[in-house]
Structure formats: structure tokens, C-alpha cells
C-alpha positions in Angstrom: 8.4 36.6 -36.6 6.9 34.8 -33.6 9.2 34.3 -30.6 10.4 30.7 -29.9 7.9 29.0 -27.6 10.5 28.5 -24.9 11.0 32.3 -24.6 7.3 33.2 -24.5 6.5 34.9 -21.2 3.1 34.4 -19.7 2.1 37.5 -17.6 2.0 36.7 -13.9 1.1 38.7 -10.9 3.8 39.4 -8.3 3.8 40.7 -4.8 5.9 43.6 -3.6 9.0 41.4 -3.4 8.7 40.3 -7.0 7.5 36.8 -6.0 4.9 35.0 -8.3 1.6 34.9 -6.6 -0.5 33.8 -9.6 -1.0 30.0 -9.3 -3.1 29.9 -12.5 -1.0 30.4 -15.5 -3.9 30.4 -18.0 -4.7 33.5 -19.9 -7.9 35.1 -18.7 -10.4 36.4 -21.4 -12.8 38.0 -18.9 -15.7 37.1 -21.1 -15.1 39.7 -23.8 -18.8 39.9 -24.7 -19.1 36.1 -25.4 -22.5 34.5 -25.3 -23.4 32.9 -22.0 -26.1 30.6 -23.3 -26.8 28.7 -26.5 -29.8 30.9 -27.1 -27.6 34.0 -27.3 -25.5 32.3 -29.9 -28.5 31.6 -32.2 -28.2 33.3 -35.6 -24.9 35.0 -34.5 -22.5 32.7 -36.4 -21.0 35.4 -38.6 -19.5 37.1 -35.6 -18.7 33.9 -33.7 -15.2 33.2 -32.5 -13.6 31.1 -29.8 -11.8 32.6 -26.8 -8.1 33.2 -27.7 -5.6 30.8 -26.2 -2.2 29.4 -27.1 -1.6 25.8 -28.1 0.6 25.4 -25.0 -2.3 26.2 -22.7 -4.1 23.1 -24.1 -1.1 21.0 -23.4 -0.6 22.4 -19.9 -4.3 22.0 -19.0 -4.1 18.3 -19.8 -0.6 17.4 -18.5 -0.8 19.3 -15.2 -4.0 17.5 -14.2 -2.8 14.1 -15.4 0.5 14.3 -13.6 -1.2 15.6 -10.5 -3.5 12.5 -10.7 -0.5 10.2 -11.1 1.1 11.7 -8.1 -2.1 11.6 -6.0 -3.0 8.0 -6.9 0.5 6.5 -6.7 -0.6 5.6 -3.2 -4.2 4.5 -3.5 -6.6 2.7 -1.1 -8.1 0.5 -3.8 -7.1 -0.3 -7.4 -9.7 -1.7 -9.7 -8.3 -3.5 -12.7 -10.8 -3.3 -15.6 -13.5 -0.8 -16.3 -16.1 -3.1 -17.8 -19.5 -3.6 -16.3 -18.3 -5.4 -13.2 -15.4 -3.0 -12.5 -17.6 0.1 -13.0 -20.3 -1.4 -10.8 -17.7 -2.0 -8.1 -16.4 1.5 -8.4 -19.9 2.9 -8.2 -20.7 1.1 -5.0 -17.4 2.0 -3.4 -17.4 5.6 -4.5 -20.9 6.0 -3.1 -20.2 4.2 0.2 -16.7 5.5 1.0 -15.9 9.0 -0.4 -12.8 9.0 1.9 -11.1 6.2 -0.1 -8.8 6.9 -3.1 -9.9 4.6 -5.8 -7.9 4.2 -9.0 -9.4 2.3 -12.0 -6.9 0.9 -14.6 -8.4 0.1 -18.0 -6.4 -1.3 -20.9 -8.8 0.0 -23.6 -9.2 3.5 -24.8 -12.9 3.2 -24.3 -14.1 2.0 -20.8 -17.0 -0.3 -20.7 -15.6 -3.6 -21.9 -18.3 -5.6 -23.8 -21.1 -3.6 -22.2 -21.6 -1.1 -25.1 -23.6 -3.7 -26.9 -25.7 -6.8 -26.0 -25.1 -10.2 -27.6 -23.9 -10.6 -31.2 -23.6 -6.8 -31.8 -27.3 -6.3 -30.9 -28.0 -3.2 -28.9 -30.5 -4.2 -26.2 -29.1 -5.3 -22.8 -30.8 -8.1 -20.9 -30.5 -8.4 -17.1 -32.2 -11.2 -15.1 -33.9 -10.1 -11.9 -33.0 -9.1 -9.2 -30.3 -7.1 -11.1 -33.0 -4.6 -11.8 -32.3 -3.3 -8.3 -28.9 -2.0 -9.5 -30.5 -0.3 -12.5 -32.9 1.4 -10.2 -30.1 2.6 -8.0 -28.0 4.0 -10.9 -31.1 5.4 -12.6 -31.2 3.4 -15.9 -34.7 2.9 -17.3 -35.8 -0.5 -18.7 -38.7 -2.6 -19.9 -39.9 -5.1 -17.4 -40.4 -8.5 -19.0 -41.3 -10.5 -15.9 -38.3 -12.5 -14.8 -35.9 -10.2 -16.6 -35.6 -6.6 -17.8 -34.3 -5.0 -21.0 -32.4 -1.8 -21.3 -33.1 -0.4 -24.7 -29.4 0.0 -25.5 -26.5 -1.4 -23.6 -24.7 1.9 -24.2 -27.3 3.7 -22.1 -26.4 1.5 -19.1 -22.7 1.9 -19.6 -22.7 5.6 -20.3 -24.9 6.3 -17.3 -22.8 4.1 -15.0 -19.6 5.6 -16.3 -20.8 9.1 -15.8 -21.8 8.4 -12.2 -18.4 6.8 -11.5 -16.4 9.6 -13.1 -18.3 12.2 -11.1 -17.0 10.9 -7.8 -14.1 13.2 -6.7 -12.3 10.3 -5.1 -12.2 8.0 -8.2 -9.7 8.4 -11.0 -9.9 6.4 -14.3 -6.6 5.7 -16.0 -7.6 4.3 -19.4 -5.3 3.2 -22.3 -3.3 1.8 -19.4 -2.4 -1.8 -18.8 -1.6 -3.7 -15.7 1.5 -5.7 -16.5 2.1 -7.2 -13.1 1.1 -7.3 -9.4 3.2 -5.9 -6.5 3.6 -8.5 -3.9 4.8 -8.7 -0.3 5.8 -11.9 1.6 2.9 -13.2 3.8 4.0 -16.7 4.8 1.7 -19.0 6.6 2.2 -22.4 8.2 0.5 -24.0 5.3 2.4 -22.0 2.6 5.7 -20.4 3.6 5.9 -18.9 0.1 2.5 -17.1 0.3 2.3 -13.5 -0.7 -0.2 -10.6 -0.3 -0.9 -8.2 -3.2 0.2 -4.7 -2.5 -0.5 -2.8 -5.7 -0.2 -3.0 -9.5 2.5 -2.5 -12.1 1.3 -0.3 -15.0 2.3 0.8 -18.5 0.7 2.5 -21.5 -1.3 -0.2 -23.3 0.4 0.5 -26.6 3.8 0.1 -24.9 2.7 -3.2 -23.2 1.6 -4.5 -26.6 5.1 -3.9 -28.1 7.4 -5.5 -25.5 8.2 -8.2 -28.0 9.6 -5.8 -30.7 11.0 -3.0 -28.5 13.3 -3.0 -25.5 13.8 -1.1 -22.3 10.3 0.1 -21.8 10.1 -0.2 -18.0 6.7 0.2 -16.2 5.3 2.4 -13.5 3.6 1.4 -10.2 0.6 2.1 -8.0 0.7 1.0 -4.4 -2.6 -0.1 -2.8 -3.4 -2.5 0.1 -6.3 -3.8 -1.9 -6.7 -4.7 -5.6 -10.0 -5.7 -7.2 -9.5 -7.5 -10.5 -12.4 -7.6 -13.0 -10.5 -8.3 -16.3 -13.0 -10.7 -17.8 -12.5 -14.2 -19.2 -9.4 -15.3 -21.0 -8.3 -13.0 -23.9 -5.6 -10.5 -24.9 -5.8 -8.8 -21.4 -8.4 -11.1 -19.9 -8.1 -13.1 -16.7 -4.7 -11.4 -16.2 -4.5 -11.4 -12.5 -5.5 -15.0 -11.9 -3.1 -16.2 -14.7 -0.4 -14.2 -12.9 -1.3 -15.9 -9.6 -0.7 -19.3 -11.3 2.7 -18.2 -12.6 3.6 -16.9 -9.2 2.6 -20.3 -7.7 -0.1 -18.7 -5.6 -2.8 -20.8 -7.3 -2.1 -24.4 -8.4 -4.0 -24.0 -11.8 -7.0 -22.4 -13.4 -10.2 -24.3 -13.8 -10.9 -22.8 -17.2 -14.3 -21.4 -18.3 -16.8 -24.1 -19.2 -19.6 -24.1 -21.8 -22.6 -21.8 -21.7 -25.2 -22.5 -19.0 -26.9 -19.2 -18.1 -28.9 -20.5 -15.2 -25.8 -21.8 -13.3 -23.2 -19.3 -14.5 -24.7 -16.1 -13.2 -25.4 -17.5 -9.7 -21.9 -18.9 -9.6 -20.1 -15.7 -10.5 -22.0 -13.6 -7.9 -21.7 -16.2 -5.1 -18.0 -16.8 -5.7 -16.9 -13.2 -5.9 -14.3 -13.1 -3.2 -10.7 -12.4 -2.0 -8.7 -15.0 -3.8 -5.4 -14.3 -2.1 -4.7 -11.6 0.6 -5.1 -8.2 -1.0 -6.7 -9.4 -4.3 -10.5 -9.7 -4.8 -11.7 -11.1 -8.1 -15.1 -10.4 -9.6 -16.9 -10.9 -12.9 -16.0 -13.4 -15.6 -12.4 -13.6 -14.5 -13.8 -15.9 -11.8 -15.0 -18.3 -14.4 -11.3 -19.0 -15.3 -10.4 -19.6 -11.6 -13.4 -21.8 -10.7 -14.2 -23.6 -13.9 -17.6 -21.9 -14.0 -19.8 -21.8 -17.1 -20.1 -18.9 -19.4 -23.3 -17.0 -19.3 -23.8 -15.4 -22.7 -25.5 -12.2 -23.4 -27.0 -11.4 -20.0 -25.4 -8.8 -17.7 -27.0 -9.1 -14.3 -24.2 -11.1 -12.8 -21.7 -8.5 -13.9 -23.5 -5.7 -12.0 -24.2 -7.8 -8.9 -20.7 -9.2 -8.8 -19.5 -5.6 -8.7 -21.9 -4.9 -5.8 -20.6 -7.9 -3.9 -16.9 -7.1 -4.7 -17.4 -3.7 -3.1 -19.1 -5.3 -0.1 -16.1 -7.8 0.2 -13.6 -4.9 -0.1 -15.2 -2.9 2.7 -15.3 -6.0 4.9 -11.6 -6.6 4.2 -10.7 -3.0 5.0 -12.7 -3.1 8.3 -11.0 -6.4 9.2 -7.5 -5.0 8.6 -8.3 -1.9 10.6 -9.4 -4.1 13.5 -6.0 -5.9 13.3 -4.1 -2.7 13.4 -4.2 -1.7 9.7 -1.4 -3.9 8.3 
């Protein structure tokens, strides 16, 4: 009979005083003659076997890293809400420019990318109006040049490439399947508004928990402190326009303008130009801005999402520099 899991002892190295000096509790297989390349595995499937491990090692390998990340990013320099095309573009620019900053991305969906896995109406090609091709060049996404616009053969190529670049940054952590339920605030009164606040982080929960607050009870959230939050949650929807709607309910904005009808020519310019810090500590980019400003929707073109992310990163770095000049409050 196998011993109970709780009493299973993993061999550890000790020093002369009997103290554990082995920080890695995984079982080492030392290769055991396993193939080192795919070519060495060819036509050897009858003798094939995976390295021997226990199920608990799989659990520990995941949970140790995840809880270490939770601990590390509980105090972040920047939190990005939403890992769609704008949020990922923002993270890419920030991760590249400032490897010293701890950047947490909070994404409500299991799959990051938002609506950027497909083009319009479930078609695969992604259209970007120039000069958004400059961002594609920087990230390394190929495209067909059609004059005033370019076409990426599949939106998933853009999203997968950008996501891979972002996740490769050692200072960026993506927490997906995680929802932002509220904003952390601090009093920041002014002569014009004695009830003004600044944003000081986010309140988080598992997305599946957040979706069941109406039929379950006592499911309190978690938090991440950050002096700067960048919200890119998209236009109104189940989790869309979350931050700006919360600003209205906190009486930090009088009302939302509401997204207007589709006008591609005006909409993309407006989103990029109006990407900004809405209240102290909260920058808003992408289609969430359309709900604040009453901007038009843009339809199946993604250039404004990428360039709004570029500008959001630029604004964020300017805000950080300004705060440092004032003493880092």
C-alpha cells in the first residue's frame, strides 16, 4: 500500500548540523539516458517514457511560482487592467523602456488578447491604418502593405507575437482569469474638489468568483498596491469600461459620454489623442475612452489600439518622472 501523501518524505540534503540545504525539492532524474533532441526520439517510441515525477511535484511547481508572484507583485509600480491589444501594447512599450519597473497585468478572461484574436465579424485578417505599421515593425509582425493601411494575415499572429514578447519580460507578470472588482483610493483634495481622490491600486478576485457575487456570499477580494494604474478594459460590456464607470459611482467623474456610432476616420484619431491620465493615478487607453468622451466606435481596425498603448506608456513614464521630481509621492 502506498503511504499517505502527507507522510511521503522527499529526500533532502543536509549539512553537518542536520539543517536542510537543498532549496529545490524536486526529484532529479539526471537525464537517465533520455533523448536530448527530437531527432534522437525519432522511431524510438516503443522505448519512450516520460521522466518519473509525483503528482505533488506538478502542484508544487505551479503553486510555488504563483504565490511567489502574488507576493512579489502585491506592491507593483504599474498595474495594467486588461490584456487586450491596447493593454498588451502598453505593457510591451513599458517593459522594453523600463525593465526596472514591476508591471502587473490583470486580465479577466482565461485567454488574453481581448477581441484581437480575430478581425471583424469572425474574419481572420487584421487591418491597421498607417502609421500603426510602425508598431508592427517594432514587434516583428509581418503584413501586406495596401497603401494607406496594412493587413496582418491573421489577427492571432499579431496577438500571439505581442503576447509572447510581453510575457518574456522578466519584470512583467500576467494574472489572467482575474478580475478587477474595485480601485484602491487615497484622499487627494484640491481647492476645486475637496472630495477628490488619487488611485493607489486595484482590488482583485478570481473572475469566476466575481461572476458569482449575486448567488454566493463572503467571497472577499485581494489587493495590489500601485501608484499608477492603466485601464484598458474596452467599451461597455460584462467587464468593459469598468474603471471609468467606477469613477462615476465614486463621484470622480460627473457622467460618461457613452460610445457613439461608427465613424472610423474620427474614432481612431480621437482614441489615440485622448489617451491620458483621467484622475491622478489612473490612465485610460483604448476603447474605454470612448465611454468617457463620447467618441465614435471604430469597427474592425486595430491601429488605434496599438498606438493608444504606445501613448499610454509614454504618459505613464511622464507621470512617473513628474512624481519623482515632486519627491515621489
